[in-house]
C-alpha positions in Angstrom: 36.9 105.6 131.2 39.2 102.6 130.6 41.6 103.3 128.4 44.4 101.1 126.5 47.9 103.1 125.8 49.4 101.0 123.1 53.3 102.4 123.5 55.1 103.8 126.6 57.5 106.1 124.6 57.3 110.0 125.2 53.8 110.2 123.5 52.2 107.5 125.4 54.1 108.0 128.9 52.7 111.7 128.7 49.3 111.0 128.4 49.4 108.1 130.6 50.8 110.4 133.2 47.8 113.0 132.2 44.8 110.7 132.2 45.9 108.9 135.4 45.6 112.1 137.3 42.0 112.5 136.5 40.6 109.0 137.6 40.9 107.2 134.2 41.5 103.5 134.3 44.6 103.3 132.5 46.9 100.0 130.8 49.7 100.9 128.9 51.5 98.2 126.7 55.2 98.1 125.7 57.5 95.4 124.6 60.0 97.2 127.3 59.9 96.3 130.4 62.4 98.0 131.7 60.6 101.6 130.6 57.0 99.8 131.9 58.7 99.1 135.6 59.6 102.6 135.4 56.2 104.2 134.8 54.4 101.7 137.2 56.5 103.0 140.0 55.5 106.2 140.2 52.2 106.2 138.3 49.1 104.5 138.9 48.6 101.8 136.1 48.4 98.5 134.9 51.7 97.6 132.7 51.3 94.9 130.1 54.6 93.6 128.2 54.6 92.3 124.8 53.5 93.2 121.1 50.5 95.3 121.2 49.5 93.7 117.6 49.0 90.4 119.1 45.6 89.5 120.4 46.6 87.9 123.2 48.6 90.8 124.8 45.6 93.2 123.9 43.2 90.7 125.8 45.3 91.2 128.8 45.5 94.8 128.6 41.6 94.6 128.8 40.6 95.2 125.7 37.1 93.5 126.0 35.6 95.9 128.0 37.6 99.0 127.2 36.6 102.8 126.4 39.2 104.0 124.0 42.3 102.1 122.3 45.2 104.5 122.2 47.9 103.1 119.8 51.0 105.3 119.9 54.3 103.2 119.1 57.1 104.1 116.8 55.7 101.5 114.2 52.8 102.8 112.1 52.2 99.1 111.0 52.1 98.0 114.8 49.4 100.7 115.5 47.2 99.9 112.4 47.2 96.6 112.8 46.2 96.8 116.5 43.4 99.1 115.8 41.7 96.4 113.5 42.2 93.8 115.7 40.6 96.0 118.4 37.7 96.9 116.2 37.2 93.2 114.8 38.0 90.7 117.9 37.3 93.3 120.8 34.9 96.3 119.8 36.4 98.3 121.2 34.3 101.7 120.7 36.9 104.4 119.7 40.2 103.7 118.3 43.0 106.6 117.4 46.2 105.6 116.0 49.3 107.6 115.7 50.6 107.8 111.8 53.7 109.2 110.9 54.4 108.0 107.1 53.5 110.5 104.6 52.5 107.5 102.5 50.0 106.4 104.5 48.5 109.8 105.4 48.4 110.8 101.8 45.4 107.9 101.6 43.2 108.2 104.4 40.8 105.8 102.8 43.2 103.4 104.2 41.9 103.7 107.8 38.4 104.0 107.0 35.6 101.3 107.9 36.6 98.0 106.8 39.8 98.7 106.0 42.1 99.4 109.2 38.8 100.8 111.3 40.7 103.8 112.6 38.3 106.1 114.1 41.4 109.4 114.2 45.1 109.4 112.9 47.7 111.7 115.1 50.6 112.8 113.4 53.3 114.3 116.6 55.4 115.6 113.8 52.7 117.2 111.6 51.1 118.8 115.1 54.5 119.9 116.2 55.4 121.4 113.0 52.2 123.6 112.6 52.6 124.8 116.3 56.0 126.2 115.2 54.8 127.7 112.6 52.3 130.0 114.6 55.0 131.1 116.7 56.8 131.9 113.6 53.9 133.8 112.1 53.7 135.6 115.6 57.0 136.3 117.3 56.2 138.0 119.9 54.1 134.8 121.2 54.8 131.9 123.5 52.1 129.8 122.3 49.6 130.1 119.5 46.3 127.9 119.4 43.4 127.6 117.1 39.5 126.9 118.1 36.5 126.8 115.7 38.2 125.5 112.7 40.6 128.5 113.0 37.9 130.8 113.7 39.2 132.3 116.9 43.0 132.2 118.4 44.3 131.8 122.3 47.7 133.7 122.4 49.7 133.9 125.5 52.2 136.8 125.0 54.8 138.3 128.2 53.7 141.6 128.7 56.6 144.2 128.5 56.9 147.6 129.6 56.2 149.8 126.3 53.1 148.0 125.5 50.1 150.5 125.6 47.7 148.9 128.1 51.0 147.7 130.3 50.6 149.8 134.2 46.9 149.9 133.2 43.4 148.5 133.9 42.0 145.8 131.8 39.1 148.2 131.2 41.2 150.4 129.1 41.2 147.6 126.2 37.8 148.9 124.5 39.1 152.6 125.0 42.2 151.9 123.1 40.9 149.6 120.7 37.0 150.2 120.3 36.3 148.1 116.9 38.5 145.3 118.0 36.8 143.0 120.5 39.0 140.3 122.9 39.1 138.9 126.0 41.9 138.3 128.5 41.1 134.9 129.9 44.1 134.4 132.2 47.0 136.0 133.5 50.0 134.4 135.0 52.5 136.2 137.3 55.7 134.0 137.9 53.5 130.8 138.4 50.6 132.2 140.1 47.0 132.5 138.1 45.3 135.7 138.1 41.5 135.3 137.5 41.1 139.3 135.6 38.5 141.8 135.8 38.4 144.9 134.9 40.3 146.2 137.4 43.1 144.1 136.8 46.4 145.8 136.1 48.7 144.0 133.4 52.5 144.3 135.0 55.7 143.6 133.0 56.4 140.1 132.6 53.0 139.0 133.2 52.3 136.2 131.0 48.8 136.9 129.5 46.5 134.4 127.6 44.1 136.5 125.3 41.2 135.3 122.8 40.0 137.2 119.5 38.8 136.6 116.3 42.0 135.3 113.9 41.8 139.0 112.0 42.3 140.9 115.4 45.4 139.0 116.9 47.8 141.1 116.0 45.8 144.7 116.9 45.5 143.3 120.2 49.0 142.2 120.5 50.1 145.8 119.8 48.4 146.8 123.3 50.3 144.7 125.5 54.1 145.3 123.9 56.4 146.5 121.4 55.8 144.7 118.1 58.7 142.9 116.8 59.7 142.9 113.2 58.6 140.6 110.6 60.4 137.0 110.5 62.4 136.8 107.5 65.2 134.7 108.0 64.8 131.2 109.5 67.7 128.9 110.5 66.6 125.0 111.1 69.1 122.5 112.7 67.8 119.1 112.1 66.5 117.5 108.8 64.6 114.7 110.3 60.5 114.4 110.2 59.7 117.9 112.0 62.9 119.9 110.6 62.2 119.0 106.8 58.4 119.2 107.5 58.9 122.5 108.7 61.2 123.6 106.2 59.0 123.1 103.7 56.3 124.5 105.3 58.2 128.1 105.5 60.4 128.1 102.3 57.8 129.9 99.8 57.5 132.7 103.0 61.1 132.8 104.4 64.6 132.8 103.7 65.8 129.2 105.2 68.9 127.1 105.8 68.8 123.7 107.1 71.5 122.2 109.1 71.8 118.3 108.6 74.7 116.4 109.9 74.5 113.1 107.7 75.3 113.9 104.5 73.6 111.2 102.7 70.4 112.5 104.1 71.5 116.2 103.7 71.0 115.1 99.7 67.7 113.7 99.9 66.6 116.9 101.5 68.3 118.5 98.9 65.9 116.7 96.3 62.7 117.0 98.1 62.9 120.9 99.4 62.7 123.6 96.7 64.7 127.0 98.2 65.9 125.9 101.2 69.5 126.0 101.7 70.9 123.1 103.2 74.1 122.8 104.7 75.8 119.8 105.9 78.0 119.8 109.4 77.1 120.0 112.9 74.8 122.4 114.5 76.8 122.9 117.5 79.8 123.9 115.5 80.5 127.6 116.6 82.6 128.2 113.4 80.1 126.6 111.0 76.9 128.9 112.9 79.4 132.2 112.7 80.3 131.5 108.9 76.6 131.1 108.2 75.4 134.3 109.9 73.6 133.1 112.7 73.6 136.2 114.2 71.2 137.6 111.5 68.8 135.1 112.0 65.2 136.2 113.1 64.1 132.7 114.4 66.4 129.7 115.0 64.9 126.2 115.3 66.8 123.4 117.2 64.9 120.2 116.3 67.3 117.4 115.9 66.5 114.0 118.1 69.2 114.6 120.9 68.0 117.3 123.6 71.7 118.3 124.7 72.6 119.0 121.2 69.3 121.3 120.8 69.9 123.2 124.1 73.8 123.5 123.4 73.3 124.9 119.6 70.3 127.2 120.8 72.6 128.5 123.2 75.2 129.4 121.1 73.2 131.0 118.6 71.5 133.0 121.4 74.7 134.2 122.3 75.7 134.8 118.5 72.7 137.4 118.1 69.7 134.9 117.0 67.0 137.0 117.4 64.3 134.5 119.1 65.6 130.2 119.4 62.9 127.8 119.4 64.2 124.0 121.1 62.7 121.2 120.6 63.2 119.0 123.8 61.6 115.1 124.7 62.5 115.0 128.1 59.6 117.1 130.0 62.4 118.1 133.3 64.4 119.8 130.6 61.8 121.6 129.6 60.9 123.6 132.4 64.5 123.9 133.1 65.4 125.9 130.3 62.1 127.6 129.1 61.8 131.4 129.0 65.8 131.7 129.8 68.3 132.4 127.4 66.0 129.4 125.1 62.7 131.8 124.3 60.6 128.7 123.7 61.5 125.3 124.7 59.0 122.8 122.9 57.8 119.4 124.6 56.5 117.2 121.4 54.5 115.0 123.6 52.6 118.0 125.6 52.2 119.9 122.2 50.6 116.6 121.2 48.4 115.7 124.2 46.1 118.4 123.2 44.4 116.3 119.8 44.6 113.1 121.7 42.8 114.9 125.0 39.6 116.2 122.5 39.0 112.5 122.4 39.0 111.5 126.0 37.0 114.5 127.7 33.8 114.0 128.7 31.0 115.7 126.7 30.9 116.8 123.6 34.8 118.2 122.8 35.6 119.8 119.3 39.0 120.8 120.6 41.4 120.9 123.4 45.0 122.4 124.3 47.3 121.7 126.7 49.1 125.3 127.8 51.8 126.2 130.1 53.3 123.2 129.6 50.6 120.6 130.8 49.5 123.3 133.9 46.5 124.5 132.3 43.7 123.9 129.9 41.4 125.3 127.4 38.5 123.4 125.8 36.4 123.9 122.9 32.7 122.2 124.3 29.7 122.3 122.2 26.5 123.3 124.6 23.7 120.7 124.1 20.3 120.7 125.7 18.0 123.1 127.0 17.3 125.5 129.7 15.7 122.7 131.4 18.2 120.2 131.0 21.3 122.2 130.8 22.8 124.3 133.4 24.4 126.6 130.4 22.1 126.7 127.7 19.9 129.9 128.1 22.0 131.2 130.8 23.9 134.3 130.7 27.6 133.8 131.4 27.5 135.9 134.9 24.8 133.1 135.9 26.5 129.9 134.9 28.4 128.4 137.9 32.0 128.1 136.9 34.6 126.7 139.1 37.1 129.3 140.4 39.5 129.5 137.7 37.5 128.5 134.8 36.7 131.4 132.2 34.2 131.4 129.2 36.2 133.2 127.0 34.7 133.3 123.5 31.4 131.3 122.0 31.0 130.7 117.8 27.5 130.5 116.9 26.3 129.4 113.8 24.7 131.0 111.1 22.3 128.5 110.2 20.9 127.0 113.3 21.1 122.8 113.5 18.2 120.9 113.3 17.8 118.5 116.3 18.7 115.6 114.2 21.5 117.0 112.2 25.2 116.0 113.2 27.1 119.2 113.3 29.8 119.9 110.5 33.0 121.8 111.1 32.7 125.6 111.8 32.7 127.9 108.8 33.6 131.2 107.7 29.7 132.4 107.8 29.7 131.5 111.4 29.9 134.3 114.5 32.3 135.0 116.7 30.9 136.3 120.0 33.6 137.6 123.0 32.0 136.5 126.0 30.7 139.0 128.3 29.2 138.8 131.5 25.5 139.3 129.6 26.6 137.2 127.0 23.7 134.0 126.3 24.7 130.8 125.7 22.7 128.8 123.0 22.2 125.5 122.0 25.1 124.3 119.8 27.3 127.1 120.4 31.0 126.4 120.6 31.9 127.7 123.7 35.8 128.1 124.8 36.6 127.6 128.1 39.8 128.3 129.8 40.9 126.6 133.0 44.1 127.9 134.8 44.7 124.6 136.2 43.5 121.2 134.2 42.5 120.3 137.8 39.4 122.1 137.2 38.3 120.2 134.1 36.1 117.1 135.5 34.0 120.2 136.6 33.7 121.6 133.8 32.7 118.9 132.3 29.8 117.9 134.7 28.5 121.7 133.8 28.3 121.3 130.2 26.6 117.5 130.8 23.3 117.0 129.8 20.6 115.9 132.3 18.8 112.4 131.5 15.7 114.1 131.1 17.0 115.7 128.1 17.2 112.3 126.3 
């Protein structure tokens, strides 16, 4: 696929790095020549220096025959204009824009058709906010992602001694929770993936990825570890785009304190938020944290724009007694360094956002893509098309599908009312059926199939497996 990425910031660079490794033809545009030279030194891609909203720059980047334009500069206006020009002058088939302003996002009609011609809008700040909200809802988890419009959840959890299933084979799950169907999609022991079978024994410290219907998640969690007490008190460091959004999302259900260094920004936040307590000060100030009882916090979230401050305030909060700390880190090298140590969860905004973008890049009919384990693994929701003659999956049992080693079909969502051949698929609804995949489960046409890959290198093989033969058309 020929892809033009506008903006070489954290999001653009991370997407470029991910897509280049999958043999895509990538060109990246930015006004910072030094940043482009740094990318070109270690990635196999083209770079173009200039304003991404200028037709001449888009032409130089190859917009004439591009399959996709991904506009992720820091400017909403630049992204919007670039997509409009890409549609009008270059007829680029798919146009995705990063939009941060709530003013724009509150009027989706602005992006449609003859207006700015944007096919998909993404807001990384909102994606990260929703991601953190799920981690607070399930404080025992390392990662929580949704499939099938929220009907199915994939949860990563670290197994601890004391969980009913730790030290026992997976085949005993059914004995412990006979009324709940779930599937362990993968186990990582250290950095080594294990392909689970009924005889696989979960050990203390294993990172377990399991999948179940949304309403059954807590039941399965109890089998893998002792449940933490529910979260009641949350402290947020940083009142920027993500911090303020998170406070707004949480304040009706939790006791929220927010620390903001800038007094004027703090006054603005006090007007925008209802019950959040705004504190003016430095989140790395040990005296402030002590005065505000950080040791009584169930969750401390460090969400400023400064990686070092986020790390330091998180380490302080943890040392002073905060039960769980979540840290926002932009530099990917830092994420791998601190994740899972004294800092419970380190979040990279770019890696959290990339799944939304990959949904529109993956070959085949993908309804959702999630990047897992900081980009090392991936889970896909793929819609099965074709029939028994044109498809390698439709009409076949899971055990008969030639999946590459390391890939697992974990679940299926089947529509309550089958789609007609010419009907456009609508989102999965509450009446549609969640089926946890077993060896004898048969895939049917239009099923939403959730596939877990322990390595993203397996994705091209999975895409090929779900492709429909030419004879189908």
